[in-house]
C-alpha positions as semicolon CSV with decimal commas, in nm:
position;residue;x (nm);y (nm);z (nm)
1;M;9,671;-7,002;14,854
2;A;9,615;-6,783;14,543
3;L;9,301;-6,583;14,541
4;R;9,093;-6,565;14,225
5;P;8,936;-6,234;14,121
6;P;8,558;-6,210;14,188
7;R;8,346;-6,320;13,897
8;A;8,177;-6,021;13,731
9;R;7,806;-6,004;13,769
10;D;7,591;-5,911;13,466
11;A;7,503;-5,593;13,634
12;D;7,870;-5,503;13,662
13;V;7,923;-5,538;13,290
14;P;7,864;-5,208;13,102
15;R;7,572;-5,268;12,870
16;D;7,700;-4,989;12,619
17;V;8,011;-5,185;12,538
18;P;7,973;-5,428;12,246
19;P;8,151;-5,752;12,258
20;P;8,503;-5,763;12,125
21;A;8,540;-5,771;11,747
22;G;8,820;-5,806;11,501
23;E;8,948;-5,542;11,277
24;D;8,698;-5,623;11,005
25;G;8,412;-5,606;11,265
26;D;8,534;-5,264;11,390
27;R;8,546;-5,136;11,029
28;A;8,192;-5,261;10,967
29;A;8,064;-5,104;11,292
30;R;8,229;-4,771;11,199
31;L;8,064;-4,798;10,852
32;V;7,715;-4,851;10,995
33;D;7,765;-4,583;11,264
34;A;7,858;-4,326;10,989
35;L;7,560;-4,399;10,761
36;P;7,335;-4,082;10,710
37;F;7,013;-4,282;10,754
38;A;6,892;-4,488;11,047
39;A;7,066;-4,816;11,083
40;F;7,155;-5,069;11,350
41;T;7,292;-5,412;11,378
42;V;7,235;-5,703;11,621
43;D;7,430;-6,009;11,710
44;P;7,289;-6,372;11,668
45;R;7,109;-6,351;11,997
46;G;6,933;-6,022;11,899
47;R;7,142;-5,785;12,110
48;V;7,219;-5,451;11,966
49;L;7,582;-5,409;11,846
50;V;7,561;-5,073;11,666
51;F;7,290;-4,813;11,687
52;N;7,391;-4,513;11,478
53;A;7,303;-4,147;11,545
54;A;7,028;-4,138;11,282
55;A;6,861;-4,437;11,443
56;C;6,886;-4,273;11,788
57;A;6,712;-3,968;11,648
58;L;6,443;-4,172;11,455
59;F;6,357;-4,400;11,743
60;D;6,419;-4,138;12,015
61;V;6,664;-4,360;12,194
62;E;6,996;-4,272;12,372
63;R;7,286;-4,470;12,224
64;G;7,401;-4,578;12,570
65;R;7,068;-4,738;12,638
66;A;7,066;-4,932;12,312
67;V;7,407;-5,104;12,267
68;G;7,431;-5,433;12,437
69;R;7,070;-5,473;12,508
70;A;6,793;-5,684;12,335
71;L;6,631;-5,501;12,053
72;I;6,279;-5,544;12,192
73;E;6,401;-5,355;12,504
74;V;6,539;-5,070;12,300
75;V;6,250;-5,041;12,044
76;P;5,942;-5,202;12,187
77;S;5,789;-5,318;11,858
78;V;5,680;-5,676;11,812
79;E;5,664;-5,626;11,432
80;L;6,021;-5,486;11,417
81;E;6,148;-5,771;11,634
82;R;5,981;-6,029;11,394
83;M;6,151;-5,868;11,102
84;V;6,496;-5,871;11,260
85;Q;6,446;-6,243;11,374
86;G;6,362;-6,324;11,018
87;A;6,684;-6,160;10,902
88;L;6,877;-6,362;11,168
89;A;6,721;-6,672;11,009
90;G;6,861;-6,573;10,668
91;E;6,567;-6,388;10,519
92;T;6,545;-6,035;10,394
93;R;6,232;-5,854;10,510
94;T;6,086;-5,524;10,412
95;G;5,771;-5,342;10,544
96;N;5,610;-5,040;10,703
97;V;5,618;-5,063;11,078
98;P;5,373;-4,853;11,279
99;F;5,487;-4,670;11,599
100;G;5,264;-4,473;11,830
101;S;4,882;-4,438;11,792
102;G;4,613;-4,188;11,701
103;A;4,735;-3,856;11,574
104;R;5,094;-3,935;11,670
105;E;5,102;-4,262;11,476
106;R;5,416;-4,285;11,242
107;F;5,512;-4,538;10,981
108;Y;5,876;-4,631;10,943
109;G;5,986;-4,814;10,633
110;V;6,225;-5,097;10,750
111;T;6,444;-5,328;10,571
112;A;6,607;-5,608;10,777
113;Q;6,862;-5,852;10,625
114;P;7,138;-6,085;10,728
115;Y;7,472;-5,906;10,816
116;E;7,795;-6,061;10,922
117;Q;7,701;-6,310;11,183
118;G;7,389;-6,126;11,281
119;A;7,157;-5,893;11,103
120;M;7,127;-5,524;11,003
121;A;6,822;-5,302;10,964
122;I;6,779;-4,970;10,804
123;A;6,476;-4,748;10,860
124;A;6,320;-4,425;10,735
125;D;6,012;-4,228;10,823
126;R;5,758;-4,279;10,551
127;T;5,452;-4,135;10,729
128;A;5,434;-3,817;10,498
129;L;5,499;-4,025;10,184
130;L;5,223;-4,279;10,269
131;A;4,978;-3,998;10,350
132;A;5,069;-3,822;10,014
133;E;5,015;-4,155;9,835
134;K;4,679;-4,207;9,999
135;M;4,574;-3,853;9,915
136;R;4,678;-3,908;9,548
137;S;4,487;-4,230;9,533
138;D;4,179;-4,070;9,687
139;F;4,199;-3,777;9,455
140;I;4,215;-3,998;9,146
141;G;3,926;-4,206;9,271
142;N;3,725;-3,893;9,346
143;V;3,791;-3,739;9,001
144;S;3,704;-4,063;8,827
145;H;3,371;-4,085;9,023
146;E;3,283;-3,720;8,963
147;L;3,350;-3,750;8,586
148;R;3,191;-4,100;8,545
149;T;2,864;-3,999;8,691
150;P;2,767;-3,723;8,431
151;L;2,932;-3,917;8,146
152;S;2,718;-4,217;8,229
153;A;2,403;-4,017;8,238
154;M;2,485;-3,849;7,910
155;K;2,567;-4,186;7,743
156;L;2,242;-4,321;7,861
157;M;2,033;-4,026;7,732
158;L;2,211;-4,019;7,393
159;E;2,165;-4,396;7,346
160;T;1,786;-4,348;7,425
161;I;1,755;-4,071;7,169
162;Q;1,942;-4,283;6,910
163;A;1,731;-4,590;6,978
164;S;1,406;-4,381;6,945
165;G;1,499;-4,268;6,590
166;D;1,317;-3,930;6,516
167;D;1,083;-3,953;6,818
168;P;1,035;-3,576;6,911
169;E;0,915;-3,675;7,255
170;A;1,245;-3,843;7,336
171;R;1,449;-3,548;7,213
172;A;1,234;-3,303;7,410
173;L;1,284;-3,512;7,727
174;F;1,645;-3,586;7,714
175;L;1,824;-3,298;7,519
176;P;1,748;-3,036;7,784
177;Q;1,901;-3,265;8,048
178;L;2,221;-3,300;7,863
179;Q;2,318;-2,939;7,904
180;P;2,337;-2,930;8,284
181;E;2,555;-3,240;8,275
182;V;2,784;-3,089;8,027
183;E;2,811;-2,778;8,240
184;R;2,881;-2,976;8,539
185;M;3,172;-3,152;8,371
186;I;3,298;-2,821;8,251
187;R;3,285;-2,668;8,600
188;L;3,470;-2,970;8,741
189;V;3,750;-2,948;8,487
190;E;3,788;-2,562;8,540
191;D;3,806;-2,619;8,911
192;L;4,059;-2,896;8,875
193;L;4,281;-2,661;8,659
194;E;4,231;-2,385;8,908
195;L;4,322;-2,598;9,204
196;A;4,636;-2,726;9,015
197;R;4,747;-2,374;8,954
198;S;4,681;-2,265;9,311
199;E;4,866;-2,570;9,459
200;S;5,168;-2,509;9,232
201;G;5,195;-2,148;9,335
202;T;5,180;-2,022;8,966
203;V;4,880;-1,800;9,025
204;A;4,982;-1,439;8,961
205;L;4,797;-1,187;9,185
206;R;4,686;-0,860;9,036
207;L;4,695;-0,640;9,332
208;E;4,489;-0,328;9,361
209;R;4,339;-0,119;9,646
210;F;3,964;-0,151;9,692
211;E;3,688;-0,188;9,967
212;L;3,652;-0,542;10,089
213;G;3,280;-0,459;10,119
214;D;3,253;-0,450;9,747
215;I;3,333;-0,814;9,744
216;A;3,063;-0,896;9,992
217;A;2,811;-0,697;9,784
218;S;2,912;-0,859;9,459
219;A;2,860;-1,209;9,610
220;I;2,531;-1,123;9,761
221;G;2,412;-0,980;9,437
222;M;2,509;-1,295;9,254
223;F;2,317;-1,519;9,498
224;A;2,021;-1,301;9,576
225;R;1,779;-1,474;9,346
226;R;1,888;-1,823;9,445
227;A;1,863;-1,742;9,814
228;E;1,504;-1,612;9,758
229;E;1,414;-1,932;9,580
230;L;1,559;-2,140;9,872
231;G;1,379;-1,925;10,131
232;V;1,708;-1,830;10,287
233;Q;1,771;-1,461;10,408
234;L;2,093;-1,340;10,265
235;V;2,230;-1,022;10,425
236;Q;2,540;-0,807;10,438
237;E;2,692;-0,649;10,745
238;T;2,957;-0,382;10,677
239;P;2,981;-0,150;10,962
240;E;3,290;0,024;10,840
241;A;3,491;0,074;10,508
242;V;3,784;-0,166;10,511
243;L;4,050;-0,119;10,240
244;V;4,284;-0,395;10,120
245;D;4,551;-0,438;9,866
246;A;4,450;-0,760;9,706
247;D;4,337;-0,933;9,385
248;R;3,975;-0,836;9,342
249;G;3,881;-1,120;9,106
250;R;4,044;-1,385;9,333
251;L;3,889;-1,261;9,646
252;T;3,547;-1,242;9,471
253;Q;3,597;-1,606;9,389
254;V;3,660;-1,683;9,750
255;A;3,348;-1,490;9,861
256;V;3,132;-1,669;9,597
257;N;3,261;-2,012;9,704
258;L;3,192;-1,945;10,072
259;V;2,842;-1,812;10,018
260;D;2,756;-2,081;9,770
261;N;2,868;-2,337;10,036
262;A;2,663;-2,169;10,297
263;L;2,344;-2,170;10,092
264;R;2,380;-2,538;10,015
265;H;2,380;-2,620;10,373
266;T;2,119;-2,387;10,516
267;P;1,756;-2,499;10,515
268;S;1,468;-2,284;10,423
269;G;1,395;-2,016;10,682
270;G;1,759;-1,983;10,766
271;R;2,001;-1,702;10,730
272;V;2,340;-1,632;10,564
273;T;2,537;-1,331;10,671
274;V;2,832;-1,184;10,485
275;E;3,035;-0,964;10,729
276;V;3,324;-0,728;10,656
277;R;3,516;-0,563;10,926
278;R;3,852;-0,456;11,052
279;D;4,032;-0,638;11,336
280;G;4,351;-0,453;11,435
281;A;4,582;-0,460;11,134
282;D;4,370;-0,727;10,956
283;A;4,068;-0,721;10,737
284;L;3,799;-0,987;10,796
285;L;3,554;-1,128;10,551
286;R;3,327;-1,369;10,737
287;V;3,038;-1,586;10,613
288;R;2,803;-1,713;10,874
289;D;2,503;-1,943;10,824
290;T;2,235;-2,094;11,050
291;G;2,256;-2,431;10,865
292;V;2,333;-2,788;10,973
293;G;2,673;-2,704;11,103
294;I;2,989;-2,928;11,085
295;P;3,078;-3,202;11,323
296;Y;3,390;-3,123;11,536
297;A;3,578;-3,431;11,395
298;D;3,522;-3,308;11,041
299;L;3,629;-2,951;11,084
300;P;4,007;-3,012;11,022
301;R;3,911;-3,179;10,683
302;V;3,651;-2,934;10,526
303;F;3,926;-2,776;10,309
304;E;4,031;-3,112;10,158
305;R;3,962;-3,180;9,794
306;F;3,626;-3,350;9,741
307;Y;3,562;-3,384;10,115
308;V;3,191;-3,377;10,197
309;V;3,077;-3,398;10,560
310;D;2,747;-3,563;10,485
311;R;2,641;-3,638;10,127
312;S;2,288;-3,702;10,227
313;R;2,249;-3,342;10,336
314;A;2,381;-3,191;10,012
315;R;2,135;-3,023;9,783
316;E;2,042;-3,144;9,438
317;H;2,275;-2,898;9,274
318;T;2,593;-2,957;9,461
319;G;2,936;-2,808;9,380
320;T;3,233;-2,982;9,247
321;G;3,370;-3,046;9,600
322;L;3,673;-2,826;9,528
323;G;3,547;-2,478;9,614
324;L;3,675;-2,461;9,970
325;A;4,008;-2,611;9,878
326;I;4,049;-2,347;9,604
327;A;3,937;-2,068;9,839
328;K;4,197;-2,164;10,105
329;H;4,484;-2,158;9,840
330;I;4,376;-1,821;9,714
331;V;4,365;-1,673;10,064
332;E;4,703;-1,820;10,151
333;A;4,851;-1,671;9,830
334;H;4,753;-1,341;9,985
335;S;4,951;-1,434;10,299
336;G;4,622;-1,469;10,477
337;T;4,419;-1,746;10,647
338;L;4,088;-1,915;10,595
339;A;3,938;-2,087;10,901
340;A;3,632;-2,273;10,971
341;D;3,428;-2,287;11,306
342;S;3,106;-2,460;11,383
343;V;2,883;-2,604;11,644
344;Y;2,709;-2,904;11,491
345;G;2,346;-2,820;11,440
346;R;2,383;-2,447;11,497
347;G;2,554;-2,332;11,168
348;A;2,902;-2,262;11,059
349;T;3,136;-1,964;11,013
350;F;3,416;-1,927;10,765
351;T;3,662;-1,634;10,815
352;V;3,907;-1,487;10,567
353;R;4,177;-1,284;10,740
354;I;4,419;-1,085;10,531
355;K;4,619;-0,768;10,594
356;A;4,425;-0,442;10,572
357;A;4,566;-0,169;10,357
């Protein structure tokens, strides 16, 4: 009696071996495998046939664990599974599929379409692109808002003056209000141009050697009267002379932005301190205030364009919302760093660190 060979169990079949294919199928598999971007194919039952090297890197999956298994086992994403099932049904589907969560969340742009007797999907990481698009959209919206507010106020005042004819009372009331609105728009446009130059890296630094304490003194002198009017004590702490090779005008702009920001968020009776000292090979310019502080969740975003922690706490004469972003770019152009530290309700500290001369 002839003995039949034992029937292979499912566990005995290597999962990393795709089902047999003809010459055309082999050629197609090699083509997908050689693509420089993430791509994979599945059979009519949704089992992975080819999972190329780029896909392994993108989805952090070993090739041996992918081929021959159901896609949902390989990449546990219900949304991706639905797209591939749609492709198996004869549809082409495209979308951004989220992976992970919180700070580690990524978005992969996926296109799934019918291929051979099954389906093929290609994917690319679009996280940075989507973030940049959102930033661009937010920036345009913020600029539009910041320009529309003074323009609307000016338009209303001018229309009132025109409607009143030669009424001297209307002119005396509204004409003085037009000037600060115009100045506000001019400052905004100038800051936008400055930020554009800083971000493009086209700002040429005019380096010279000087005492960093001079920058602190200049900023304090500029805001002394305003601090007195606000009831805020503005002091300088310079325990030692610290020399730097830097652009005096640009660093003065940084100090001015930091002191202006501190005064706008420090209530009457508070204190703003501008400190200059040496820390090893570095020179530090530090602006501390006893104001409202910055919530921990907002700290990473304070240098974003137009970002305001709490608009209800802003003073009547707010800045353009670009000062901290500009300051950060200027400091980084000096190969330095600008950092923010705060305990909410107990003030904030901004520290400029550059190489000492």
